[in-house]
DRENZAKOL-435864 format. One record per residue (C-alpha): residue number from 0; residue in three letters; x negated, y negated, z. Coordinates in nm, 2 decimals. Each point is the difference from the previous one (the first is absolute). Example, Ala and Ser with C-alpha at 12.3 -4.5 7.8 and 13.67 -1.06 7.14 Angstrom:
// residues 2
nupa=0 | dogu=ALA | east=-1.23 | north=0.45 | up=0.78;
nupa=1 | dogu=SER | east=-0.14 | north=-0.34 | up=-0.07;
//
This chain:
// residues 327
nupa=0 | dogu=MET | east=14.75 | north=-13.43 | up=-2.62;
nupa=1 | dogu=ILE | east=0.36 | north=-0.03 | up=-0.12;
nupa=2 | dogu=LEU | east=0.16 | north=-0.28 | up=0.11;
nupa=3 | dogu=VAL | east=0.27 | north=0.12 | up=0.33;
nupa=4 | dogu=ARG | east=-0.14 | north=0.31 | up=0.10;
nupa=5 | dogu=ARG | east=-0.14 | north=0.10 | up=0.36;
nupa=6 | dogu=ARG | east=-0.01 | north=0.37 | up=0.17;
nupa=7 | dogu=ALA | east=0.29 | north=0.10 | up=-0.22;
nupa=8 | dogu=ASP | east=0.03 | north=-0.09 | up=-0.42;
nupa=9 | dogu=ARG | east=0.24 | north=-0.30 | up=0.02;
nupa=10 | dogu=ASP | east=0.09 | north=-0.01 | up=0.38;
nupa=11 | dogu=ARG | east=0.06 | north=-0.33 | up=0.14;
nupa=12 | dogu=SER | east=0.04 | north=0.10 | up=0.39;
nupa=13 | dogu=ALA | east=-0.11 | north=-0.23 | up=0.19;
nupa=14 | dogu=ARG | east=-0.36 | north=0.12 | up=0.05;
nupa=15 | dogu=GLY | east=-0.12 | north=-0.17 | up=-0.35;
nupa=16 | dogu=HIS | east=-0.14 | north=0.22 | up=-0.22;
nupa=17 | dogu=ARG | east=-0.40 | north=0.09 | up=-0.08;
nupa=18 | dogu=VAL | east=-0.17 | north=0.12 | up=-0.25;
nupa=19 | dogu=ARG | east=-0.35 | north=0.06 | up=-0.06;
nupa=20 | dogu=LEU | east=-0.13 | north=-0.06 | up=-0.31;
nupa=21 | dogu=ALA | east=-0.31 | north=-0.12 | up=-0.22;
nupa=22 | dogu=VAL | east=-0.10 | north=-0.33 | up=0.01;
nupa=23 | dogu=THR | east=-0.24 | north=-0.17 | up=-0.25;
nupa=24 | dogu=LEU | east=-0.39 | north=-0.02 | up=0.17;
nupa=25 | dogu=ALA | east=-0.29 | north=-0.14 | up=-0.11;
nupa=26 | dogu=LEU | east=-0.29 | north=0.18 | up=-0.13;
nupa=27 | dogu=CYS | east=-0.28 | north=-0.12 | up=0.09;
nupa=28 | dogu=GLY | east=-0.29 | north=0.22 | up=-0.14;
nupa=29 | dogu=LEU | east=-0.26 | north=0.22 | up=0.14;
nupa=30 | dogu=THR | east=-0.14 | north=-0.14 | up=0.28;
nupa=31 | dogu=GLY | east=-0.26 | north=0.26 | up=0.13;
nupa=32 | dogu=LEU | east=-0.06 | north=0.40 | up=0.19;
nupa=33 | dogu=VAL | east=0.20 | north=0.05 | up=0.31;
nupa=34 | dogu=LEU | east=-0.12 | north=0.19 | up=0.25;
nupa=35 | dogu=ALA | east=0.13 | north=0.32 | up=-0.13;
nupa=36 | dogu=PRO | east=-0.20 | north=0.20 | up=-0.30;
nupa=37 | dogu=ALA | east=0.04 | north=-0.03 | up=-0.36;
nupa=38 | dogu=ALA | east=0.28 | north=-0.25 | up=0.02;
nupa=39 | dogu=LEU | east=0.01 | north=-0.31 | up=-0.21;
nupa=40 | dogu=ALA | east=0.28 | north=-0.26 | up=0.16;
nupa=41 | dogu=ASP | east=0.15 | north=-0.27 | up=-0.16;
nupa=42 | dogu=SER | east=0.12 | north=-0.28 | up=0.22;
nupa=43 | dogu=SER | east=0.39 | north=-0.17 | up=-0.01;
nupa=44 | dogu=GLN | east=0.18 | north=-0.26 | up=0.18;
nupa=45 | dogu=SER | east=0.41 | north=0.08 | up=0.12;
nupa=46 | dogu=SER | east=0.24 | north=-0.20 | up=0.14;
nupa=47 | dogu=ASN | east=0.12 | north=0.32 | up=0.23;
nupa=48 | dogu=TRP | east=-0.17 | north=0.28 | up=-0.04;
nupa=49 | dogu=ALA | east=-0.35 | north=0.06 | up=0.16;
nupa=50 | dogu=GLY | east=-0.20 | north=0.32 | up=-0.03;
nupa=51 | dogu=TYR | east=-0.14 | north=0.24 | up=-0.31;
nupa=52 | dogu=ALA | east=0.22 | north=0.16 | up=-0.29;
nupa=53 | dogu=VAL | east=-0.26 | north=0.26 | up=-0.18;
nupa=54 | dogu=HIS | east=0.11 | north=0.04 | up=-0.41;
nupa=55 | dogu=ARG | east=-0.08 | north=0.10 | up=-0.35;
nupa=56 | dogu=SER | east=0.10 | north=0.02 | up=-0.37;
nupa=57 | dogu=GLY | east=0.11 | north=0.31 | up=-0.08;
nupa=58 | dogu=THR | east=0.03 | north=0.08 | up=0.31;
nupa=59 | dogu=GLU | east=0.30 | north=0.14 | up=0.22;
nupa=60 | dogu=PHE | east=0.03 | north=0.06 | up=0.39;
nupa=61 | dogu=THR | east=0.26 | north=0.25 | up=0.17;
nupa=62 | dogu=LYS | east=-0.11 | north=-0.08 | up=0.36;
nupa=63 | dogu=VAL | east=-0.09 | north=-0.21 | up=0.21;
nupa=64 | dogu=VAL | east=-0.03 | north=-0.01 | up=0.40;
nupa=65 | dogu=GLY | east=-0.11 | north=-0.19 | up=0.23;
nupa=66 | dogu=THR | east=-0.04 | north=-0.03 | up=0.46;
nupa=67 | dogu=TRP | east=-0.02 | north=-0.29 | up=0.18;
nupa=68 | dogu=THR | east=0.12 | north=-0.14 | up=0.32;
nupa=69 | dogu=GLN | east=0.34 | north=-0.21 | up=0.08;
nupa=70 | dogu=PRO | east=-0.23 | north=-0.35 | up=0.11;
nupa=71 | dogu=GLN | east=0.13 | north=-0.23 | up=0.26;
nupa=72 | dogu=ALA | east=0.15 | north=-0.29 | up=-0.12;
nupa=73 | dogu=SER | east=-0.09 | north=-0.36 | up=0.16;
nupa=74 | dogu=CYS | east=0.37 | north=-0.15 | up=-0.02;
nupa=75 | dogu=THR | east=0.09 | north=-0.31 | up=0.14;
nupa=76 | dogu=ALA | east=0.35 | north=-0.20 | up=0.01;
nupa=77 | dogu=GLY | east=0.01 | north=-0.27 | up=-0.22;
nupa=78 | dogu=GLU | east=0.00 | north=0.16 | up=-0.39;
nupa=79 | dogu=ALA | east=0.12 | north=0.41 | up=-0.11;
nupa=80 | dogu=THR | east=-0.29 | north=0.14 | up=-0.18;
nupa=81 | dogu=TYR | east=-0.04 | north=0.34 | up=-0.19;
nupa=82 | dogu=SER | east=-0.25 | north=0.23 | up=-0.09;
nupa=83 | dogu=SER | east=0.02 | north=0.42 | up=-0.16;
nupa=84 | dogu=MET | east=-0.25 | north=0.29 | up=-0.04;
nupa=85 | dogu=TRP | east=0.02 | north=0.20 | up=-0.24;
nupa=86 | dogu=VAL | east=-0.17 | north=0.27 | up=-0.25;
nupa=87 | dogu=GLY | east=0.16 | north=-0.02 | up=-0.35;
nupa=88 | dogu=ILE | east=-0.04 | north=0.15 | up=-0.38;
nupa=89 | dogu=GLY | east=0.03 | north=-0.22 | up=-0.29;
nupa=90 | dogu=GLY | east=0.09 | north=-0.41 | up=-0.02;
nupa=91 | dogu=PHE | east=-0.37 | north=-0.14 | up=-0.08;
nupa=92 | dogu=SER | east=0.07 | north=-0.08 | up=-0.31;
nupa=93 | dogu=THR | east=0.14 | north=-0.35 | up=-0.05;
nupa=94 | dogu=SER | east=0.23 | north=0.22 | up=-0.26;
nupa=95 | dogu=SER | east=0.06 | north=0.21 | up=0.26;
nupa=96 | dogu=GLN | east=0.38 | north=0.10 | up=0.07;
nupa=97 | dogu=ALA | east=0.08 | north=0.27 | up=0.24;
nupa=98 | dogu=LEU | east=-0.20 | north=0.02 | up=0.32;
nupa=99 | dogu=GLU | east=0.01 | north=0.31 | up=0.23;
nupa=100 | dogu=GLN | east=-0.08 | north=-0.10 | up=0.35;
nupa=101 | dogu=ILE | east=0.03 | north=0.14 | up=0.41;
nupa=102 | dogu=GLY | east=-0.16 | north=-0.19 | up=0.28;
nupa=103 | dogu=THR | east=0.10 | north=-0.20 | up=0.32;
nupa=104 | dogu=GLU | east=0.12 | north=-0.38 | up=0.09;
nupa=105 | dogu=LEU | east=-0.14 | north=-0.22 | up=0.22;
nupa=106 | dogu=ASP | east=0.27 | north=-0.37 | up=0.13;
nupa=107 | dogu=CYS | east=0.00 | north=-0.24 | up=0.22;
nupa=108 | dogu=THR | east=0.26 | north=-0.14 | up=0.09;
nupa=109 | dogu=ALA | east=0.10 | north=-0.37 | up=0.02;
nupa=110 | dogu=SER | east=0.03 | north=0.08 | up=0.38;
nupa=111 | dogu=GLY | east=-0.31 | north=0.14 | up=0.04;
nupa=112 | dogu=ARG | east=0.07 | north=0.40 | up=-0.05;
nupa=113 | dogu=ALA | east=-0.16 | north=0.28 | up=-0.17;
nupa=114 | dogu=VAL | east=0.15 | north=0.19 | up=-0.20;
nupa=115 | dogu=SER | east=-0.10 | north=0.33 | up=-0.12;
nupa=116 | dogu=SER | east=0.15 | north=0.23 | up=-0.31;
nupa=117 | dogu=ALA | east=-0.06 | north=0.23 | up=-0.26;
nupa=118 | dogu=TRP | east=0.10 | north=-0.01 | up=-0.36;
nupa=119 | dogu=TYR | east=-0.01 | north=0.17 | up=-0.38;
nupa=120 | dogu=GLU | east=0.04 | north=-0.10 | up=-0.32;
nupa=121 | dogu=LEU | east=0.04 | north=0.06 | up=-0.36;
nupa=122 | dogu=VAL | east=0.00 | north=-0.33 | up=-0.22;
nupa=123 | dogu=PRO | east=0.22 | north=-0.06 | up=-0.17;
nupa=124 | dogu=ALA | east=0.25 | north=0.10 | up=0.22;
nupa=125 | dogu=ALA | east=0.03 | north=-0.14 | up=0.38;
nupa=126 | dogu=SER | east=-0.21 | north=0.09 | up=0.24;
nupa=127 | dogu=ARG | east=0.16 | north=0.19 | up=0.39;
nupa=128 | dogu=THR | east=-0.11 | north=-0.10 | up=0.34;
nupa=129 | dogu=THR | east=-0.02 | north=0.44 | up=0.13;
nupa=130 | dogu=LYS | east=0.06 | north=0.03 | up=0.42;
nupa=131 | dogu=LEU | east=-0.35 | north=0.12 | up=0.06;
nupa=132 | dogu=ARG | east=-0.07 | north=-0.17 | up=0.25;
nupa=133 | dogu=VAL | east=-0.36 | north=-0.14 | up=-0.02;
nupa=134 | dogu=ASP | east=-0.14 | north=-0.20 | up=0.28;
nupa=135 | dogu=PRO | east=-0.31 | north=-0.23 | up=0.01;
nupa=136 | dogu=GLY | east=-0.31 | north=0.22 | up=0.06;
nupa=137 | dogu=ASP | east=0.16 | north=0.26 | up=-0.10;
nupa=138 | dogu=ARG | east=-0.22 | north=0.23 | up=-0.28;
nupa=139 | dogu=VAL | east=0.19 | north=0.01 | up=-0.35;
nupa=140 | dogu=ARG | east=-0.10 | north=0.24 | up=-0.30;
nupa=141 | dogu=ALA | east=0.22 | north=-0.09 | up=-0.35;
nupa=142 | dogu=THR | east=-0.02 | north=0.19 | up=-0.30;
nupa=143 | dogu=VAL | east=0.17 | north=-0.09 | up=-0.33;
nupa=144 | dogu=SER | east=-0.01 | north=0.34 | up=-0.24;
nupa=145 | dogu=ILE | east=0.15 | north=0.06 | up=-0.37;
nupa=146 | dogu=ALA | east=0.12 | north=0.25 | up=-0.18;
nupa=147 | dogu=GLY | east=0.16 | north=-0.06 | up=-0.32;
nupa=148 | dogu=ASP | east=0.27 | north=-0.22 | up=0.05;
nupa=149 | dogu=ASP | east=0.01 | north=0.07 | up=0.43;
nupa=150 | dogu=VAL | east=-0.15 | north=-0.20 | up=0.20;
nupa=151 | dogu=ARG | east=-0.07 | north=0.11 | up=0.41;
nupa=152 | dogu=LEU | east=-0.08 | north=-0.24 | up=0.23;
nupa=153 | dogu=THR | east=-0.08 | north=0.08 | up=0.35;
nupa=154 | dogu=ILE | east=-0.10 | north=-0.15 | up=0.31;
nupa=155 | dogu=SER | east=-0.16 | north=0.16 | up=0.32;
nupa=156 | dogu=ASP | east=-0.01 | north=-0.21 | up=0.33;
nupa=157 | dogu=LEU | east=-0.30 | north=0.23 | up=0.11;
nupa=158 | dogu=THR | east=0.05 | north=-0.13 | up=0.38;
nupa=159 | dogu=ARG | east=0.36 | north=0.11 | up=0.02;
nupa=160 | dogu=HIS | east=-0.03 | north=0.27 | up=-0.22;
nupa=161 | dogu=ARG | east=0.30 | north=-0.06 | up=-0.21;
nupa=162 | dogu=SER | east=0.01 | north=-0.09 | up=-0.38;
nupa=163 | dogu=PHE | east=0.25 | north=-0.10 | up=-0.28;
nupa=164 | dogu=THR | east=-0.01 | north=0.14 | up=-0.36;
nupa=165 | dogu=LYS | east=0.24 | north=-0.06 | up=-0.24;
nupa=166 | dogu=VAL | east=-0.02 | north=0.14 | up=-0.35;
nupa=167 | dogu=LEU | east=0.20 | north=-0.23 | up=-0.31;
nupa=168 | dogu=ARG | east=0.01 | north=0.06 | up=-0.37;
nupa=169 | dogu=ALA | east=-0.14 | north=-0.32 | up=-0.13;
nupa=170 | dogu=THR | east=0.14 | north=-0.17 | up=-0.34;
nupa=171 | dogu=VAL | east=-0.32 | north=-0.19 | up=-0.02;
nupa=172 | dogu=LEU | east=-0.38 | north=0.06 | up=0.09;
nupa=173 | dogu=ASP | east=-0.30 | north=-0.14 | up=-0.03;
nupa=174 | dogu=SER | east=-0.29 | north=0.22 | up=0.08;
nupa=175 | dogu=THR | east=-0.29 | north=-0.26 | up=-0.10;
nupa=176 | dogu=SER | east=-0.18 | north=-0.13 | up=0.29;
nupa=177 | dogu=ALA | east=0.01 | north=0.12 | up=0.40;
nupa=178 | dogu=GLU | east=0.04 | north=-0.23 | up=0.26;
nupa=179 | dogu=TRP | east=-0.10 | north=-0.02 | up=0.42;
nupa=180 | dogu=ILE | east=0.11 | north=-0.40 | up=0.08;
nupa=181 | dogu=VAL | east=0.10 | north=-0.23 | up=0.23;
nupa=182 | dogu=GLU | east=0.29 | north=-0.21 | up=-0.13;
nupa=183 | dogu=ALA | east=0.20 | north=-0.35 | up=0.08;
nupa=184 | dogu=PRO | east=0.36 | north=0.04 | up=-0.11;
nupa=185 | dogu=SER | east=0.19 | north=-0.19 | up=-0.17;
nupa=186 | dogu=VAL | east=0.33 | north=-0.17 | up=0.01;
nupa=187 | dogu=CYS | east=0.25 | north=-0.05 | up=-0.32;
nupa=188 | dogu=ASN | east=0.36 | north=-0.16 | up=-0.08;
nupa=189 | dogu=GLU | east=0.22 | north=0.08 | up=-0.21;
nupa=190 | dogu=ASN | east=-0.16 | north=-0.17 | up=-0.28;
nupa=191 | dogu=ASN | east=-0.28 | north=0.21 | up=-0.02;
nupa=192 | dogu=VAL | east=-0.20 | north=-0.36 | up=0.18;
nupa=193 | dogu=CYS | east=-0.23 | north=0.18 | up=0.22;
nupa=194 | dogu=ARG | east=-0.31 | north=-0.04 | up=0.29;
nupa=195 | dogu=THR | east=-0.21 | north=0.11 | up=0.11;
nupa=196 | dogu=LEU | east=0.04 | north=0.08 | up=0.43;
nupa=197 | dogu=PRO | east=-0.23 | north=-0.14 | up=0.30;
nupa=198 | dogu=LEU | east=-0.21 | north=0.30 | up=0.08;
nupa=199 | dogu=ALA | east=0.04 | north=0.09 | up=0.32;
nupa=200 | dogu=ASP | east=-0.32 | north=0.08 | up=0.25;
nupa=201 | dogu=PHE | east=-0.04 | north=0.33 | up=-0.01;
nupa=202 | dogu=GLY | east=-0.42 | north=-0.10 | up=0.10;
nupa=203 | dogu=SER | east=-0.13 | north=0.33 | up=-0.22;
nupa=204 | dogu=ALA | east=0.07 | north=0.28 | up=-0.18;
nupa=205 | dogu=ALA | east=-0.24 | north=0.31 | up=-0.10;
nupa=206 | dogu=PHE | east=0.11 | north=0.27 | up=-0.24;
nupa=207 | dogu=THR | east=-0.22 | north=0.36 | up=0.02;
nupa=208 | dogu=SER | east=0.05 | north=0.31 | up=-0.13;
nupa=209 | dogu=ALA | east=0.04 | north=-0.21 | up=-0.39;
nupa=210 | dogu=SER | east=0.07 | north=0.27 | up=-0.28;
nupa=211 | dogu=THR | east=0.14 | north=0.03 | up=-0.29;
nupa=212 | dogu=VAL | east=0.08 | north=0.27 | up=-0.25;
nupa=213 | dogu=THR | east=0.05 | north=0.00 | up=-0.44;
nupa=214 | dogu=THR | east=0.16 | north=0.15 | up=-0.15;
nupa=215 | dogu=ALA | east=-0.27 | north=0.22 | up=-0.16;
nupa=216 | dogu=GLY | east=-0.05 | north=0.12 | up=0.35;
nupa=217 | dogu=TYR | east=-0.29 | north=-0.23 | up=0.11;
nupa=218 | dogu=ARG | east=-0.01 | north=-0.16 | up=0.37;
nupa=219 | dogu=GLY | east=-0.21 | north=-0.28 | up=0.14;
nupa=220 | dogu=THR | east=0.00 | north=-0.28 | up=0.23;
nupa=221 | dogu=ILE | east=0.04 | north=-0.34 | up=-0.08;
nupa=222 | dogu=ALA | east=-0.36 | north=-0.01 | up=-0.08;
nupa=223 | dogu=ASP | east=-0.03 | north=0.21 | up=-0.25;
nupa=224 | dogu=ARG | east=-0.19 | north=-0.02 | up=-0.32;
nupa=225 | dogu=HIS | east=0.26 | north=0.19 | up=-0.24;
nupa=226 | dogu=TRP | east=0.17 | north=-0.31 | up=0.05;
nupa=227 | dogu=THR | east=0.00 | north=-0.41 | up=0.02;
nupa=228 | dogu=THR | east=0.06 | north=-0.11 | up=0.37;
nupa=229 | dogu=THR | east=0.18 | north=-0.34 | up=0.02;
nupa=230 | dogu=LYS | east=-0.06 | north=-0.19 | up=0.34;
nupa=231 | dogu=ILE | east=0.28 | north=-0.20 | up=0.08;
nupa=232 | dogu=VAL | east=-0.02 | north=-0.34 | up=0.19;
nupa=233 | dogu=LEU | east=0.35 | north=-0.17 | up=0.10;
nupa=234 | dogu=ASP | east=-0.02 | north=-0.40 | up=-0.02;
nupa=235 | dogu=GLU | east=0.26 | north=-0.23 | up=-0.03;
nupa=236 | dogu=THR | east=-0.20 | north=-0.13 | up=-0.35;
nupa=237 | dogu=GLY | east=0.02 | north=0.37 | up=-0.19;
nupa=238 | dogu=ARG | east=0.27 | north=0.07 | up=-0.29;
nupa=239 | dogu=ARG | east=0.35 | north=0.09 | up=0.05;
nupa=240 | dogu=PHE | east=0.26 | north=0.11 | up=-0.15;
nupa=241 | dogu=VAL | east=0.24 | north=-0.16 | up=-0.24;
nupa=242 | dogu=GLY | east=0.06 | north=-0.28 | up=0.20;
nupa=243 | dogu=PHE | east=-0.08 | north=0.12 | up=0.34;
nupa=244 | dogu=GLY | east=-0.08 | north=-0.34 | up=0.15;
nupa=245 | dogu=GLY | east=0.15 | north=-0.13 | up=0.27;
nupa=246 | dogu=PRO | east=0.09 | north=-0.37 | up=0.11;
nupa=247 | dogu=ALA | east=-0.23 | north=-0.22 | up=0.16;
nupa=248 | dogu=GLY | east=-0.03 | north=0.04 | up=0.37;
nupa=249 | dogu=GLN | east=-0.06 | north=0.35 | up=0.09;
nupa=250 | dogu=THR | east=-0.24 | north=0.17 | up=0.20;
nupa=251 | dogu=PHE | east=-0.23 | north=0.18 | up=-0.16;
nupa=252 | dogu=ALA | east=-0.24 | north=0.29 | up=0.15;
nupa=253 | dogu=GLY | east=-0.28 | north=0.19 | up=-0.22;
nupa=254 | dogu=ALA | east=-0.16 | north=0.35 | up=0.06;
nupa=255 | dogu=THR | east=-0.30 | north=0.17 | up=-0.11;
nupa=256 | dogu=PRO | east=-0.10 | north=0.31 | up=-0.03;
nupa=257 | dogu=SER | east=-0.39 | north=0.16 | up=0.12;
nupa=258 | dogu=ALA | east=-0.21 | north=0.19 | up=-0.21;
nupa=259 | dogu=LEU | east=0.09 | north=0.30 | up=-0.01;
nupa=260 | dogu=THR | east=-0.18 | north=0.27 | up=0.18;
nupa=261 | dogu=SER | east=-0.31 | north=0.23 | up=-0.13;
nupa=262 | dogu=ASP | east=0.22 | north=0.30 | up=-0.11;
nupa=263 | dogu=GLY | east=0.27 | north=-0.30 | up=-0.13;
nupa=264 | dogu=SER | east=0.25 | north=0.16 | up=0.19;
nupa=265 | dogu=ALA | east=0.07 | north=-0.29 | up=0.26;
nupa=266 | dogu=PHE | east=0.06 | north=-0.35 | up=0.05;
nupa=267 | dogu=ALA | east=0.16 | north=-0.24 | up=0.17;
nupa=268 | dogu=VAL | east=0.19 | north=-0.33 | up=-0.03;
nupa=269 | dogu=THR | east=0.01 | north=-0.31 | up=0.24;
nupa=270 | dogu=TYR | east=0.24 | north=-0.28 | up=0.00;
nupa=271 | dogu=ASP | east=-0.17 | north=-0.31 | up=-0.06;
nupa=272 | dogu=GLY | east=0.18 | north=-0.29 | up=0.20;
nupa=273 | dogu=ALA | east=0.28 | north=-0.19 | up=-0.15;
nupa=274 | dogu=THR | east=0.08 | north=-0.36 | up=-0.12;
nupa=275 | dogu=THR | east=0.26 | north=-0.26 | up=-0.10;
nupa=276 | dogu=THR | east=0.07 | north=-0.12 | up=-0.35;
nupa=277 | dogu=SER | east=0.09 | north=-0.36 | up=-0.02;
nupa=278 | dogu=GLY | east=0.40 | north=-0.08 | up=0.07;
nupa=279 | dogu=THR | east=0.27 | north=0.18 | up=0.20;
nupa=280 | dogu=THR | east=-0.09 | north=0.34 | up=0.17;
nupa=281 | dogu=ALA | east=0.30 | north=0.21 | up=-0.20;
nupa=282 | dogu=ALA | east=0.29 | north=0.10 | up=0.29;
nupa=283 | dogu=SER | east=-0.11 | north=0.38 | up=0.14;
nupa=284 | dogu=GLY | east=0.23 | north=0.30 | up=0.00;
nupa=285 | dogu=THR | east=0.19 | north=0.15 | up=0.27;
nupa=286 | dogu=THR | east=-0.10 | north=0.32 | up=0.13;
nupa=287 | dogu=GLY | east=0.10 | north=0.28 | up=-0.14;
nupa=288 | dogu=SER | east=0.23 | north=0.31 | up=0.11;
nupa=289 | dogu=THR | east=-0.03 | north=0.28 | up=0.27;
nupa=290 | dogu=GLY | east=-0.06 | north=0.34 | up=-0.23;
nupa=291 | dogu=SER | east=0.22 | north=0.31 | up=0.10;
nupa=292 | dogu=SER | east=-0.10 | north=0.28 | up=0.16;
nupa=293 | dogu=GLY | east=-0.02 | north=0.31 | up=-0.17;
nupa=294 | dogu=THR | east=-0.23 | north=0.32 | up=-0.14;
nupa=295 | dogu=THR | east=-0.24 | north=-0.04 | up=-0.30;
nupa=296 | dogu=GLY | east=-0.24 | north=0.21 | up=-0.14;
nupa=297 | dogu=SER | east=-0.17 | north=0.22 | up=0.15;
nupa=298 | dogu=GLY | east=0.15 | north=0.00 | up=0.37;
nupa=299 | dogu=GLY | east=0.06 | north=-0.34 | up=-0.06;
nupa=300 | dogu=SER | east=0.03 | north=-0.26 | up=0.27;
nupa=301 | dogu=GLY | east=0.26 | north=-0.32 | up=0.14;
nupa=302 | dogu=GLY | east=0.07 | north=-0.30 | up=-0.30;
nupa=303 | dogu=SER | east=-0.29 | north=-0.24 | up=0.08;
nupa=304 | dogu=GLY | east=0.09 | north=-0.39 | up=0.03;
nupa=305 | dogu=GLY | east=0.14 | north=-0.12 | up=-0.36;
nupa=306 | dogu=SER | east=-0.23 | north=-0.23 | up=-0.17;
nupa=307 | dogu=GLY | east=-0.04 | north=-0.30 | up=0.07;
nupa=308 | dogu=ALA | east=-0.06 | north=-0.14 | up=-0.36;
nupa=309 | dogu=GLN | east=0.33 | north=0.12 | up=-0.13;
nupa=310 | dogu=ALA | east=0.09 | north=-0.35 | up=0.22;
nupa=311 | dogu=ALA | east=-0.20 | north=-0.18 | up=-0.19;
nupa=312 | dogu=ALA | east=0.23 | north=-0.01 | up=-0.23;
nupa=313 | dogu=SER | east=0.16 | north=-0.28 | up=0.15;
nupa=314 | dogu=LEU | east=-0.27 | north=-0.25 | up=-0.17;
nupa=315 | dogu=TYR | east=0.20 | north=0.00 | up=-0.30;
nupa=316 | dogu=SER | east=0.37 | north=-0.14 | up=-0.03;
nupa=317 | dogu=GLY | east=0.26 | north=0.33 | up=-0.18;
nupa=318 | dogu=ALA | east=-0.11 | north=0.39 | up=-0.03;
nupa=319 | dogu=ALA | east=-0.42 | north=0.00 | up=0.03;
nupa=320 | dogu=ARG | east=-0.20 | north=0.28 | up=0.06;
nupa=321 | dogu=ILE | east=-0.32 | north=-0.01 | up=0.17;
nupa=322 | dogu=VAL | east=-0.25 | north=0.22 | up=-0.26;
nupa=323 | dogu=ASP | east=-0.35 | north=0.17 | up=0.06;
nupa=324 | dogu=ILE | east=-0.13 | north=-0.11 | up=-0.32;
nupa=325 | dogu=GLY | east=-0.30 | north=0.17 | up=-0.15;
nupa=326 | dogu=ARG | east=-0.30 | north=-0.23 | up=-0.09;
//
């Protein structure tokens, strides 16, 4: 989340700037067993992440996989809202400077229109929106894998039988954790003053077939006993990264992950509803531009509508950017 960046390094386009970077969690210690065997779960609160992360001192991860159905947003005219679902490697540590991730986004414009898209990112570089069409109700599978300095990011729309793959050489990597997350993006200005954007009412997002692989070749689910599992609740009181607090008056909604299934590979994140803090509600942005058509991945598909979150740059004066900041 380095100054003005979005979808191309130092790109100052009208679409704003999105980065996904690690944000500090408020770790609350061991709170008990999840439903999966032999898995102790830390519990934590975050101002913009909800889901699960796995980590263990001395363990590095080379692959993460997850499947979900793109949710149906409940959109009403008024305030624009935003959400994203993704899998990633890195970014969990409070000292992390990198995060490799790919996922989907589901936003509501101020006019009440739902906008769905797919994206990928290697923090600290900027994120990119793909031309892969992903509609609400589509089944999606996402994979991040690391081999040396190369990161392979793949997202497949299993409903449309289309996929997108990108291989990038990373200048910096973090492989100390793996995550399956629903996120509330943030907006920042040129001075790196940021705030979490209102979370879209995505209803519920269910992750399934979640697994990860270590550098030693060991494969396990979220609840595997070989690592620590952290359950992350999106809550306004969650600790934020370096001044990521917004001005008073913004609407805030939380999200809560369920317990893991008995095999440790699935869970659901549920939207908790919105409340408005004291003060004046911030103005919402305008609708993002429509993506161009084209081909991508294996087979490719027509370009999806431009991300509605891109428009939230108007919330701040000057060259603002949208960011999906990590915890």
